[in-house]
Backbone bond lengths (Angstrom), bond angles and torsions (degrees), N, CA, C in turn:
res aa  C-N    CA-C-N  psi(-1)  N-CA   C-N-CA  omega(-1)  CA-C   N-CA-C  phi
1 M - - - 1.486 - - 1.516 106.95 -
2 D 1.331 115.25 132.21 1.476 119.37 -179.65 1.537 108.97 -91.65
3 V 1.330 116.51 170.96 1.438 123.00 -176.72 1.521 110.33 -61.12
4 K 1.321 119.02 -42.48 1.420 120.85 -176.76 1.546 110.84 -63.21
5 E 1.295 115.94 -40.18 1.462 120.07 178.27 1.576 111.42 -66.05
6 L 1.336 115.59 -40.27 1.464 119.73 175.14 1.512 112.14 -60.39
7 V 1.346 117.13 -43.21 1.436 122.02 178.79 1.500 111.48 -59.99
8 E 1.354 117.89 -46.89 1.423 122.68 -180.00 1.519 112.22 -59.59
9 K 1.314 116.82 -46.39 1.493 121.46 178.41 1.509 111.74 -62.82
10 L 1.316 114.86 -44.93 1.498 118.03 -179.13 1.500 111.37 -64.99
11 V 1.323 117.25 -41.58 1.464 119.71 179.53 1.523 110.67 -61.48
12 D 1.293 117.29 -42.21 1.463 120.68 178.35 1.539 112.05 -60.14
13 K 1.324 113.83 -43.07 1.509 118.51 178.71 1.534 111.28 -65.70
14 I 1.335 116.05 -46.56 1.433 121.81 -177.48 1.549 111.39 -64.47
15 K 1.293 117.16 -41.87 1.473 120.41 179.17 1.531 112.20 -64.60
16 D 1.301 116.65 -26.63 1.475 120.29 -179.54 1.535 112.82 -85.50
17 S 1.337 118.33 -6.05 1.473 119.18 -174.11 1.494 109.71 -140.60
18 D 1.343 116.78 113.15 1.472 122.08 178.26 1.522 110.48 -61.81
19 S 1.346 116.33 -40.13 1.471 119.27 -178.48 1.522 111.24 -67.29
20 L 1.343 116.89 -36.82 1.448 120.26 178.29 1.529 109.96 -68.74
21 K 1.342 117.49 -37.65 1.433 119.61 177.29 1.501 112.01 -64.35
22 E 1.345 116.51 -41.83 1.449 120.82 178.18 1.527 109.69 -62.07
23 Q 1.310 116.43 -43.68 1.470 120.12 179.54 1.520 111.19 -64.88
24 F 1.324 116.91 -39.35 1.490 122.80 178.16 1.528 109.61 -61.59
25 D 1.340 116.82 -41.59 1.436 121.03 -179.76 1.559 110.80 -62.96
26 K 1.323 115.39 -35.37 1.484 120.07 -178.46 1.524 113.19 -84.29
27 E 1.321 115.01 -46.34 1.467 120.16 -173.91 1.546 110.71 -138.24
28 P 1.333 116.68 74.19 1.461 120.85 -174.56 1.566 112.47 -62.84
29 V 1.297 117.23 -35.72 1.479 119.22 -177.96 1.519 109.18 -65.48
30 K 1.309 119.06 -43.02 1.453 121.84 179.87 1.510 111.28 -61.53
31 V 1.351 115.74 -43.56 1.484 120.52 -179.88 1.521 111.17 -61.25
32 I 1.323 116.85 -44.22 1.429 120.89 -178.55 1.529 111.31 -66.58
33 E 1.308 117.12 -45.62 1.466 120.48 -178.96 1.515 111.29 -67.46
34 K 1.313 117.31 -35.21 1.482 121.13 175.95 1.540 109.34 -66.96
35 F 1.307 117.56 -44.45 1.436 121.97 -179.53 1.556 109.50 -60.42
36 L 1.314 117.28 -45.40 1.445 121.07 -176.14 1.543 112.47 -80.89
37 G 1.308 114.63 -28.60 1.470 116.88 -177.81 1.540 112.88 80.56
38 V 1.315 118.44 9.40 1.446 122.76 179.73 1.529 110.83 -138.66
39 D 1.337 115.24 158.19 1.448 119.42 176.92 1.539 106.22 -94.83
40 L 1.318 116.41 121.24 1.470 121.46 -178.25 1.526 109.80 -101.36
41 P 1.367 115.00 159.98 1.458 118.57 171.52 1.504 110.84 -60.83
42 D 1.368 115.31 147.36 1.441 120.21 -175.27 1.525 112.26 -56.73
43 E 1.330 118.58 -38.21 1.476 119.32 -176.84 1.542 111.40 -66.77
44 I 1.290 118.50 -30.77 1.455 121.82 175.09 1.515 110.63 -72.22
45 V 1.296 116.11 -46.68 1.480 121.21 178.72 1.554 110.16 -57.85
46 E 1.294 116.55 -45.35 1.477 118.77 179.54 1.538 112.42 -63.12
47 K 1.319 118.36 -37.14 1.446 122.57 177.50 1.558 109.69 -64.15
48 V 1.307 115.73 -43.61 1.467 120.14 -179.93 1.535 109.26 -65.91
49 I 1.349 118.67 -45.33 1.458 121.34 177.61 1.512 112.19 -57.55
50 D 1.320 116.54 -47.29 1.457 120.61 178.70 1.495 111.01 -63.17
51 G 1.296 118.89 -41.67 1.443 121.27 177.87 1.513 114.48 -63.81
52 V 1.332 116.72 -42.26 1.454 121.02 177.11 1.510 111.63 -64.23
53 K 1.318 117.08 -45.24 1.459 120.00 179.43 1.525 112.10 -63.91
54 A 1.322 116.79 -39.14 1.470 119.90 177.37 1.496 113.13 -65.60
55 K 1.366 116.02 -41.95 1.472 120.79 179.92 1.507 111.18 -66.06
56 I 1.312 115.95 -43.19 1.492 119.33 178.88 1.547 109.69 -61.16
57 T 1.317 115.84 -44.75 1.486 120.90 179.75 1.527 110.19 -62.01
58 L 1.310 118.05 -45.16 1.482 122.20 178.55 1.539 111.10 -61.76
59 D 1.306 115.77 -41.47 1.478 119.78 179.36 1.512 110.40 -63.78
60 K 1.322 117.86 -40.98 1.461 121.24 178.56 1.531 110.86 -64.24
61 V 1.334 116.86 -42.49 1.468 120.93 178.82 1.519 108.74 -62.66
62 S 1.311 117.85 -43.50 1.435 122.44 179.82 1.542 111.66 -62.04
63 D 1.328 116.61 -40.61 1.448 120.88 178.93 1.550 110.06 -65.19
64 V 1.326 116.70 -42.23 1.464 120.27 178.70 1.522 110.24 -63.78
65 A 1.323 116.57 -45.29 1.463 121.23 -179.97 1.521 110.71 -59.67
66 G 1.340 115.86 -40.92 1.449 119.55 178.69 1.511 111.23 -64.73
67 A 1.316 116.63 -41.26 1.455 119.79 178.41 1.520 111.67 -64.03
68 L 1.295 116.55 -39.50 1.493 119.99 178.94 1.522 110.77 -65.28
69 K 1.319 116.11 -39.85 1.451 118.88 177.98 1.509 110.83 -59.37
70 G 1.329 115.45 -40.93 1.459 121.89 178.10 1.508 113.35 -62.30
71 L 1.301 117.32 -32.63 1.475 121.26 178.33 1.532 110.63 -66.28
72 F 1.288 115.68 -32.59 1.466 120.96 -174.98 1.535 111.14 -98.56
73 G 1.307 117.10 11.08 1.453 120.73 174.35 1.518 113.99 77.75
74 K 1.287 118.33 12.35 1.472 123.24 178.05 1.479 109.23 -100.10
75 K 1.304 117.86 144.80 1.459 121.73 178.74 1.533 109.11 -131.28
């Protein structure tokens, strides 16, 4: 499994669970290692954390942009 695939799967899990998102915000390394069931090298864990945070941020921006379009009658 590559880093991109890990990021996608983690984002899906985190978006579905407020408690998991809260835990990820506090202890991202623990969440990732628990999700994978293995201890990864720090450089891999950091890449996954950065990817998950970036994807979540982009998804939020996309949701806001979609809502704004709806306000102005555009779809």
